[in-house]
C-alpha positions in Angstrom: 18.4 -43.4 -3.9 16.3 -44.2 -6.9 16.7 -42.5 -10.3 13.4 -40.8 -9.8 14.4 -39.4 -6.4 17.7 -38.1 -7.9 15.9 -36.5 -10.8 13.5 -34.8 -8.3 16.4 -33.5 -6.2 18.1 -32.2 -9.3 15.0 -30.3 -10.4 14.5 -28.9 -7.0 18.1 -27.7 -6.9 17.7 -26.0 -10.3 14.5 -24.3 -9.2 16.1 -23.1 -6.0 19.1 -21.6 -7.8 16.8 -19.8 -10.2 14.9 -17.8 -7.6 12.0 -17.0 -10.0 11.4 -20.7 -10.6 11.6 -21.4 -6.9 9.5 -18.5 -5.5 6.8 -18.5 -8.2 3.9 -20.9 -8.7 6.2 -22.8 -11.1 8.2 -24.0 -8.1 5.4 -25.6 -6.1 3.7 -26.9 -9.3 6.9 -28.9 -10.2 7.9 -29.8 -6.7 4.5 -31.2 -5.8 4.9 -33.7 -8.6 8.5 -34.8 -8.1 9.4 -34.5 -4.4 8.6 -37.2 -1.9 7.6 -34.7 0.7 4.4 -34.1 -1.3 3.5 -37.7 -1.8 1.5 -38.1 1.4 -1.5 -35.9 0.9 -3.3 -37.3 4.0 -2.2 -35.6 7.2 -2.5 -37.6 10.5 -5.6 -37.4 12.6 -6.3 -33.9 13.9 -8.7 -35.1 16.7 -8.4 -32.6 19.6 -5.6 -30.6 18.1 -5.5 -26.9 18.6 -3.8 -24.1 16.6 -3.5 -20.3 17.2 -2.9 -18.3 14.0 -2.1 -14.6 13.8 -2.8 -12.7 10.6 -5.7 -14.9 9.8 -8.2 -12.3 8.6 -6.6 -12.3 5.1 -3.9 -13.7 2.9 -1.6 -16.5 4.0 -2.9 -16.6 7.6 -6.5 -17.0 6.4 -5.5 -19.7 3.9 -3.5 -21.6 6.6 -6.3 -21.3 9.2 -8.9 -22.5 6.6 -6.8 -25.5 5.6 -6.2 -26.5 9.2 -10.0 -26.2 9.9 -10.6 -28.3 6.8 -8.4 -31.0 8.4 -10.5 -30.9 11.5 -8.4 -28.7 13.7 -9.7 -26.4 16.4 -8.5 -23.0 15.2 -8.2 -19.7 17.2 -7.1 -16.5 15.5 -6.4 -12.9 16.4 -8.1 -9.9 14.8 -8.0 -6.2 15.4 -11.8 -5.6 15.3 -14.9 -7.7 15.6 -16.2 -7.0 12.1 -13.1 -8.4 10.4 -12.9 -11.3 12.9 -16.5 -12.4 12.2 -16.0 -12.2 8.4 -12.8 -14.3 8.8 -14.5 -16.7 11.1 -17.2 -17.4 8.5 -14.6 -17.9 5.8 -12.5 -20.3 7.9 -15.6 -22.1 9.2 -16.9 -22.7 5.7 -14.2 -25.2 5.1 -15.4 -28.7 4.7 -14.2 -30.0 8.0 -15.3 -30.4 11.6 -12.9 -28.0 13.2 -14.1 -25.4 15.7 -13.2 -21.8 14.8 -12.9 -19.1 17.4 -11.1 -15.7 17.7 -9.8 -13.2 20.1 -9.5 -9.4 19.6 -5.9 -8.3 19.7 -3.7 -5.8 17.9 -0.4 -7.4 17.0 1.3 -4.0 17.1 0.3 -3.5 20.8 2.0 -5.5 23.5 -0.8 -4.9 26.1 -3.4 -6.2 23.6 -1.4 -9.3 23.0 -1.0 -9.9 26.8 -4.7 -9.7 27.2 -5.3 -12.2 24.5 -2.8 -14.6 26.0 -4.3 -14.4 29.4 -7.7 -15.1 28.1 -6.6 -18.0 26.0 -4.6 -19.6 28.8 -7.5 -19.2 31.2 -9.9 -21.0 28.8 -7.6 -23.6 27.2 -5.1 -26.1 28.5 -3.9 -27.3 25.1 -2.0 -25.7 22.2 -0.4 -27.9 19.5 0.7 -25.2 17.0 1.2 -21.5 17.1 1.5 -19.8 13.7 2.9 -16.3 13.4 1.5 -15.2 10.0 0.8 -11.5 10.7 2.8 -9.2 8.5 2.3 -5.7 7.1 4.6 -3.4 5.1 4.3 0.1 6.5 5.2 2.6 3.8 5.7 5.5 6.3 7.5 5.5 9.6 5.2 5.2 12.6 5.5 4.0 16.2 3.1 2.3 18.6 2.2 3.7 22.1 5.4 2.2 23.5 7.5 4.1 20.9 8.5 1.0 18.9 8.4 1.3 15.1 5.4 -0.6 13.9 7.2 -3.2 11.7 9.4 -4.2 14.6 6.6 -4.1 17.1 4.1 -6.2 15.0 6.5 -8.8 13.6 9.2 -9.2 16.2 8.3 -7.8 19.6 4.7 -9.0 19.9 5.2 -12.5 18.3 8.1 -13.0 20.7 5.9 -11.9 23.6 3.0 -14.1 22.5 5.3 -17.1 22.2 6.7 -16.5 25.6 3.2 -16.1 27.2 1.8 -19.2 25.5 4.9 -21.3 26.1 3.6 -23.0 29.2 0.6 -24.2 27.3 2.8 -25.3 24.4 5.0 -27.2 26.8 2.0 -28.9 28.4 0.9 -30.1 25.0 4.4 -31.4 24.0 5.4 -32.2 21.4 4.1 -28.9 20.0 5.3 -26.4 17.3 5.8 -22.7 16.6 5.8 -21.7 12.9 7.0 -18.3 11.8 6.0 -17.0 8.3 9.0 -15.0 7.0 9.5 -13.8 3.4 11.9 -14.4 0.5 12.6 -10.7 0.8 14.7 -11.4 3.9 17.4 -12.7 1.6 18.3 -9.1 0.7 19.0 -8.0 4.3 21.2 -8.8 7.2 20.5 -8.1 10.8 22.4 -5.8 13.1 20.4 -5.7 16.4 21.5 -2.2 17.3 20.2 -0.8 14.0 17.1 -3.0 13.6 14.8 0.0 13.8 15.4 2.5 10.9 15.4 6.1 11.9 12.5 8.2 10.5 14.7 10.1 8.0 16.0 6.9 6.5 12.9 4.7 6.8 12.0 2.6 3.7 9.0 0.3 4.3 10.1 -2.6 2.0 13.6 -2.6 3.5 12.3 -2.4 7.0 10.0 -5.3 6.3 12.7 -7.5 4.8 15.1 -6.7 7.7 12.5 -7.8 10.2 11.7 -10.9 8.2 15.4 -11.8 8.4 15.3 -11.2 12.2 12.3 -13.5 12.5 14.4 -16.4 11.1 17.3 -15.6 13.6 14.8 -15.6 16.5 13.2 -18.8 15.4 16.7 -20.4 15.3 17.5 -19.0 18.8 14.2 -20.4 20.2 15.1 -23.8 18.8 18.5 -23.6 20.5 17.0 -22.8 23.9 14.0 -25.2 23.9 14.2 -29.0 23.7 12.7 -30.0 20.3 11.0 -32.9 22.0 8.9 -30.3 23.9 8.4 -27.5 21.3 9.9 -27.4 17.8 10.5 -24.0 16.1 10.2 -23.6 12.3 10.6 -20.5 10.0 9.5 -20.6 6.4 9.0 -18.4 3.4 6.0 -18.8 1.1 7.4 -17.6 -2.2 5.5 -15.0 -4.1 1.9 -15.3 -3.2 -0.9 -13.1 -4.5 -2.3 -11.7 -1.3 -4.0 -8.4 -0.3 -0.9 -7.3 1.4 1.2 -7.7 -1.8 -1.4 -5.8 -3.8 -1.4 -2.9 -1.3 2.4 -2.7 -0.7 4.0 -3.7 -4.0 1.4 -3.0 -6.7 3.9 -2.7 -9.6 5.6 -6.0 -8.7 2.2 -7.7 -8.4 1.2 -6.4 -11.8 4.4 -7.6 -13.5 4.5 -11.0 -11.7 0.8 -11.7 -11.6 0.8 -14.6 -14.1 3.3 -16.5 -12.0 2.2 -15.6 -8.5 1.1 -18.4 -6.2 -2.4 -18.5 -4.8 -2.7 -18.0 -1.0 -3.4 -21.7 -0.6 -0.1 -22.5 -2.5 1.8 -20.0 -0.4 0.4 -21.5 2.8 1.1 -25.1 1.9 4.3 -25.4 3.8 2.8 -23.7 6.9 0.1 -26.4 7.0 2.6 -29.2 6.2 4.9 -28.0 9.1 1.9 -28.1 11.4 0.7 -31.6 10.4 3.8 -33.6 9.4 5.3 -36.2 11.6 7.8 -34.5 14.0 10.6 -37.0 13.2 10.7 -35.5 9.7 11.1 -31.9 10.8 13.6 -31.5 13.7 13.7 -27.9 14.9 15.4 -24.6 13.9 15.3 -25.0 10.1 14.2 -22.5 7.5 11.7 -24.0 5.1 10.4 -23.4 1.6 8.2 -25.9 -0.3 8.4 -28.5 2.3 12.3 -28.7 2.4 14.9 -27.0 4.5 16.6 -24.2 2.7 19.7 -22.0 3.2 19.1 -18.9 5.1 21.6 -17.0 2.9 21.8 -16.3 -0.8 24.1 -13.2 -0.7 27.4 -13.4 1.2 27.1 -9.8 2.7 23.8 -10.7 4.4 25.4 -13.3 6.8 25.9 -12.2 10.4 29.5 -11.3 11.0 29.0 -12.0 14.8 28.3 -15.6 15.7 26.3 -14.3 18.7 24.0 -12.1 16.6 20.9 -14.2 17.3 21.6 -14.1 21.0 22.1 -10.4 21.0 18.8 -10.0 19.0 17.0 -12.2 21.5 18.3 -10.1 24.4 17.2 -6.8 22.8 13.8 -8.0 21.9 13.2 -9.6 25.3 14.0 -6.3 27.0 11.5 -4.5 24.8 8.8 -7.1 25.0 8.8 -7.5 28.7 6.5 -10.2 30.1 
């Protein structure tokens, strides 16, 4: 290893240990200059490649979809209503690329809506290279969907699991393909106990519920990777650091006000999503948790580690029962 590479690794380790340095725009600014993962700025040809992106009407999902379109990908995204979908389509399609941009109307907190989107997509398309789960909302008050599932769990665990399951035949037909789940650094503060994943109304706290579900997303991604041959479909989870998105402004306004000078742009937050979608598969493997183009530990606090080695399998079983098919 060269002296420069060792220095880059040392800087990266210092940033990662500092949290603020790692999660803020400081982290990606430094890492993009010193880490070899950032040295190749030209992704491979995107000719014919297809991505489906959830949460692409704003924030990180919009940034990721726009960057993929700029690289020439065909991008399909989900939106709750036609007005938001058409505005996002114009933004994504304005990227300087040749990628086609389409959308389907679906509510990620509604299993039936997601089933309808998946049926339509599979009927019209025989190729899917990358599925990106970027939808994510902090619900400040307890609420449930029509199936009685708390909305945070429904929209960020149950329906993403269901969508992956329904699109899996198309992903397998396009092998090697990838599924990328956008988690959050907030998940480091929580651990998952499948039986208590849904907070009861009297104890509900939106930020904690969100962080707990983001932790669960990482466990599920790892479990998908255990069950599916990485030569067919690779599964990746990542966290974007602190990015200045509409969701952050709406859900954590005080934090945004205090941290605004060091928040990442949505494009900086989405950088690793796009890199995971486009990098050569031999560099990625499957089942890792990523931040700024490098695998990271899933745990920073000892009490957040699962005390049951089978926790991910139990979580899978509980989500599969609720999601149905």
